[in-house]
N, C-alpha and C positions, 0 to 999 in steps of 0.2 A: 457406201456407194458414192463415188465422186460424181459421175455423170450417168444419167439414164434417159434414153430416148425411147418413147413408147408410141408405136404406130403412127409415125409422123409422115404426113403427105404434104408435099410442096408443089405448087403449080405456078407455071409461067403462062399467063393467059389461060388457054384451054389445055395446055400440055402439062401433064403431071411428071415433074422431074424426079420426085421421090414418091414412092408408093408404099405406105404402111411400113416404114423403116423402123426397126427397133434394135438398139444395142445398149450394152452396159460397159462402163469403164471404171475399174477400181482405182483408188488413189495409189499413185506411185507406179502404175503400169504403163506400158507402151503398146498401143494397138494400131494396126494398119487397116486402112480402108483401101481395098484394091479394086481395080476395074479399068476398063479401056476408056479412052477419051469420050466424053459424053455420057458416061454411065451414071453420073450424078454425084461424084465425089466432091467437086467444088461446091455444088449446091448444098450438100450436107454440111460442109465446113461453114459456109455462109449462114446457114440456118442456125447452127449452134452459136455463132457469133452475133446473131441478131440482125444480120444484113438482109435476111429473108425470114418471113414468118409462115409457119405451117397453116394450112387450112384445116387440118385435123391432127390430133395427137398432142403429146406433151413432151417437153424437155425439162428435166430436173437436174439441178446442180446442187449437190449436198442437200437433197430433198426439197429444194426451193424451185418452184416453177419459174423458168426464165424465157419461155417461148414467146412471150408478149412484151418482153423488156426491150428497151432500145440498145443499140450496140454500145453506147457509152456506159449504161448501167451494167451490162454484161462484162464489159472490160473492167469496170470498177470491182466486180466480184472476183476477178483474177483469171478470166479466160482471155487469152491473147492469141491472135491469129498471125501467122507468117504467111502472107498471101502468095498466090501463084504469081510468078514474074516479079517478085520482091516488092514492087511499089515503093521504092526509095525516093528520096528527094535528090535528084541527080546533081543539082547545082550547089547543094549544101555539103558541108564537109562530113567526113566520117563521124567526127565527134558530135556535130550538130544532129545528125541522123540518130545517133545513139541516145542523145538527150530527148529526142522526140518520143522515145519509148517509155520515158518515165511516166508512171501512172498519175502522179500528182506532184505539185511542187514539194520538194524534199530538202532537208538540210544538205549542205554541200558534202558533209562527211558521209552521209548515207549514199549519195550519188557516187561519191568516190569509191566506196566499197563495192557498189554494183558494177561500176566500170572495171574495177580490178578483177571482179569475177568474170566479166565478159572477156577481158584480156587473157585470163587463164585458159579459156577455151579457144580463143582466136587471137593469138599473139600478133598475127600479121596486122590486125586492125590497129593495134597500138603504134605500129610503124607507119600507118597511113592516116593518122588522126586528122591532119590538116588537108588531106587530099579530097577533092570533090568525089562524091559517091559515084557519079556517072562515069568516072574515069577508071574505076576498079574493074578487074576481070570479072567474068560471070561467077566464078566460084567465090571470089572475095565479096561480091555483092550479096550472094546468098548468105555468107557468114555474117555480113553486116545486118541483113534482115533478121536473122536469128538473134544476133546480139541485141538489136533494138527491142525485140520481144522480151529478151531476158532482163532488160533494164526495168521492166514492169514487175519483176519478181512473180511470174505467173504461177497459179496453182494448176492450170491446165494450158498447155501450149498446143495449138492447132497448126499443123504444117500442111500446106497445099502444094503438092508436087515439088518438093525441095530439090530433087535431082534433075529437074527438067532443064535440058540444054547444057548439062555439065559433062565434062570429059570423065571417062570411067575412073581414072585415078583420083579426080576430085570428088566423085561420088563416094569412093571408098573412104577418103579422109573425112568427108562430111558426115557420113553415117557413123563412123567411129566416134566423132564428137557428139552426135546426137545420143549415142549410147551412154557416153559419159554424163551428159546433161540429165538423162533419165535416171541413171544410177545415183546421181546426187539428190534425187527426190522430185524432179519435175515430171508430173504426169503428162504423157504425150499421145496425141492422136495424129497419125500420119496418113495422109491421102497420097497414094503413089500408083503410078503406072508400072514402075519397075518392081514387079512382084518378086523377082528372084532376090534382089538385094533387101527389099523390105522384109521378106519372110525370114531372112537370116538375122534380122535385127530385132524384130518384135516378138512378143510372147503370144499374141493372138491376132486374128485377122477376120475381117468381114469382106466379102466379095459382093460388089454392086454390079448388076446388069440391068440396063434400061430402068434405073431407079428403084430396083428391088434387091434386097439381100437374098442371094441364092446359095451362098456357102458361108459358114462361120465356124470357128473353133480355134484350138491352139495352133500356133504357126506350123509346128511340125506336121500335124494332121492335114492342114490346108495345103501344105506343099506337096503332099502325097496324093491329093485328089486328082483323078484322071482329067477332069475338065481343066483344072488349073495348069497341069503339066502341058496339056495340048494348046491351051489358049495363051498362056502367059510365060511358061518356062521353056518353050521350044521343044517339047517332047513329041 
């Protein structure tokens, strides 16, 4: 088991944003966390990353408890977050942003190999290396944010609303690339409002409502759930 979350509760002052949330993620899998805005998806991603700490429950990564570790130590274990709204360094170049993703100082040969791997997924970035990140299109910025995460050679990649604000054709392209990244061996946890596209991509899903898991299962079954069809798929 790569990641196991056991009865995790997270609070913002007096408000419980997550309430006894449990989920499991196998190595090499791709799982979606679905839910409307404010359901707790981003809080869950931040809690796995160490940006929030639960008041109850446990998070284990390869059977090691991480719920009290700092974000830096969790990052060093191989858990890398692609945050909502990208959080790039807009005045830095594409190449400089990619180098910011390197987990530690590495030999130039290793960095070159990782860069080439990013270029295979996102060839447009190779054409934009010296361009300021803030001048890229929204889709290119999202590619850069994912490429930066891949520079750390993650064991688990957390994506928070990667399709947010993107045109449908760009969402199609991005999700196709995410599938290729996962197929190459990167375990992926995807927090998404776009349930239709996410369920076509992942193998399993959990649905969050007001901080609680209300539905979970393989993607095909979740997509057939009446509540999911009515609330998220336009049925």
